[in-house]
C-alpha positions as CSV (number, residue, x, y, z in Angstrom):
1,X,149.4,92.4,123.5
2,X,147.2,90.3,121.3
3,X,150.0,89.9,118.7
4,X,152.2,88.6,121.5
5,X,149.6,86.1,122.5
6,X,149.4,84.9,118.9
7,X,153.2,84.5,118.8
8,X,153.1,82.5,122.1
9,X,150.2,80.3,120.9
10,X,151.7,79.7,117.4
11,X,155.2,79.2,118.6
12,X,156.8,76.2,117.0
13,X,158.4,75.4,120.3
14,X,156.5,73.0,122.5
15,X,155.9,73.9,126.1
16,X,158.7,71.5,127.1
17,X,161.3,73.4,125.1
18,X,160.4,76.8,126.8
19,X,162.2,77.7,129.9
20,X,160.3,77.8,133.1
21,X,160.6,81.6,133.1
22,X,159.1,81.8,129.6
23,X,156.3,79.4,130.5
24,X,155.4,81.5,133.6
25,X,155.6,84.7,131.5
26,X,153.3,83.1,128.9
27,X,150.9,81.9,131.6
28,X,150.8,85.3,133.2
29,X,150.1,86.9,129.8
30,X,147.3,84.5,129.0
31,X,145.7,84.9,132.5
32,X,145.8,88.7,132.0
33,X,144.2,88.3,128.6
34,X,141.4,86.1,130.1
35,X,140.9,88.6,132.8
36,X,140.4,91.3,130.2
37,X,137.6,89.3,128.7
38,X,135.6,89.6,132.0
39,X,133.4,87.2,133.7
40,X,131.5,84.5,131.9
41,X,127.8,85.5,131.5
42,X,125.9,82.4,132.5
43,X,122.6,83.9,131.4
44,X,123.9,84.6,127.8
45,X,122.2,81.5,126.4
46,X,118.8,82.6,127.8
47,X,119.4,86.2,126.7
48,X,120.3,85.0,123.2
49,X,117.1,82.9,123.0
50,X,115.0,86.0,124.1
51,X,116.8,88.3,121.7
52,X,116.3,85.7,118.9
53,X,112.6,85.5,119.6
54,X,112.3,89.3,119.6
55,X,114.3,89.5,116.4
56,X,112.1,86.8,114.7
57,X,109.0,88.7,115.8
58,X,110.2,92.0,114.6
59,X,111.4,90.4,111.3
60,X,107.9,89.0,110.7
61,X,106.4,92.4,111.5
62,X,108.9,94.1,109.0
63,X,108.1,91.5,106.3
64,X,104.3,92.1,106.9
65,X,104.8,95.9,106.6
66,X,107.0,95.5,103.5
67,X,104.3,93.3,101.9
68,X,101.5,95.7,102.8
69,X,103.5,98.6,101.4
70,X,104.0,96.8,98.1
71,X,100.3,95.9,98.0
72,X,99.3,99.6,98.7
73,X,101.7,100.8,96.0
74,X,100.1,98.4,93.5
75,X,96.6,99.6,94.6
76,X,97.7,103.3,94.2
77,X,98.8,102.6,90.6
78,X,95.5,100.9,89.9
79,X,93.5,103.8,91.5
80,X,95.5,106.4,89.5
81,X,94.8,104.6,86.3
82,X,91.1,104.2,87.1
83,X,90.8,107.9,88.2
84,X,92.5,109.0,84.9
85,X,90.2,106.9,82.9
86,X,87.0,108.0,84.7
87,X,88.0,111.7,84.8
88,X,88.8,111.6,81.1
89,X,85.5,109.9,80.3
90,X,83.5,112.3,82.5
91,X,85.3,115.4,81.2
92,X,84.4,114.5,77.6
93,X,80.7,114.0,78.6
94,X,80.7,117.3,80.6
95,X,82.3,119.2,77.7
96,X,79.6,118.0,75.3
97,X,76.8,118.8,77.9
98,X,78.3,122.2,78.7
99,X,78.3,123.2,75.0
100,X,74.7,122.2,74.7
101,X,73.6,123.8,78.0
102,X,75.5,127.0,77.3
103,X,73.8,127.4,73.9
104,X,70.4,126.7,75.4
105,X,70.8,129.1,78.3
106,X,72.4,131.9,76.3
107,X,70.3,131.4,73.2
108,X,73.4,130.8,71.1
109,X,77.1,131.4,71.3
110,X,79.7,128.8,72.0
111,X,81.5,127.3,75.0
112,X,84.3,124.8,75.5
113,X,86.3,123.3,78.4
114,X,90.0,123.1,77.6
115,X,92.4,120.9,79.5
116,X,96.1,122.0,79.6
117,X,98.7,119.4,80.6
118,X,99.7,115.9,80.0
119,X,98.4,114.4,83.2
120,X,94.6,114.8,83.5
121,X,94.8,114.5,87.3
122,X,97.2,117.4,87.5
123,X,96.1,119.6,84.6
124,X,94.6,123.0,84.5
125,X,91.1,123.5,83.2
126,X,90.1,126.6,81.3
127,X,86.6,127.6,80.2
128,X,86.4,129.6,77.0
129,X,83.0,131.1,76.1
130,X,81.6,133.4,73.5
131,X,78.1,134.6,74.4
132,X,76.0,135.6,71.4
133,X,77.1,138.9,70.0
134,X,80.3,139.1,72.0
135,X,83.9,138.2,71.0
136,X,85.1,137.4,74.5
137,X,87.0,134.2,74.7
138,X,88.1,134.0,78.4
139,X,85.7,133.7,81.3
140,X,87.6,136.3,83.4
141,X,86.7,139.1,80.8
142,X,83.0,138.7,81.4
143,X,80.8,140.6,83.9
144,X,80.0,139.0,87.3
145,X,76.4,138.2,86.2
146,X,77.7,136.5,83.0
147,X,80.2,134.5,85.0
148,X,77.5,133.4,87.4
149,X,75.3,132.4,84.4
150,X,78.1,130.4,82.9
151,X,78.8,128.7,86.2
152,X,75.1,127.7,86.3
153,X,75.4,126.3,82.8
154,X,78.5,124.3,83.8
155,X,76.7,123.1,86.9
156,X,73.7,121.9,84.9
157,X,76.1,120.2,82.5
158,X,77.7,118.3,85.4
159,X,74.3,117.4,86.7
160,X,73.4,116.1,83.3
161,X,76.4,113.8,83.3
162,X,76.1,112.8,86.9
163,X,72.5,113.3,88.1
164,X,71.6,114.0,91.7
165,X,68.3,113.1,93.2
166,X,67.7,116.7,94.1
167,X,69.5,120.0,94.2
168,X,68.9,123.0,96.4
169,X,69.8,126.5,95.1
170,X,70.0,129.4,97.4
171,X,69.8,132.8,95.6
172,X,71.5,131.4,92.5
173,X,70.3,134.4,90.5
174,X,71.7,137.0,93.0
175,X,74.6,138.0,90.7
176,X,72.5,138.0,87.5
177,X,70.9,141.0,85.9
178,X,67.2,141.1,85.2
179,X,67.5,139.9,81.6
180,X,69.4,136.8,82.7
181,X,67.2,136.0,85.7
């Protein structure tokens, strides 16, 4: 039907060269096409204005949210870098203090904290120790009392690096044997 309307509209014949019957047929066709379009919405200009205002408001909100997202992503990158730096610095200090505290509490031996992985924020941390007179390298191979004593040494090392105004220990020696108490 639309193609027929285009043919009528673009006809090289003027209305005067069409027969009365052809003009009436064309007029009936055009009226039918206009009727298919429906009634004219007189409120469309006001609806457009309201829709445009709503669009402009939502677009501004979207732009603000996009800007805030970009800002937060930059902040996350900065925080990650700062956390990696601070964690690495603290870990080096804690490793040194742990070695010293372990030797002091156990009266000899050696201890080390080993970090496995490329990313310090997602790495695994192992504690390898060798109390005096023992060849044990892994913490899990020690007795419960020795593990508790090593935990206390690690805790004191952390406190040495990051002091607290006070600490309260509740039965910290419960797992220790009489010699280690």
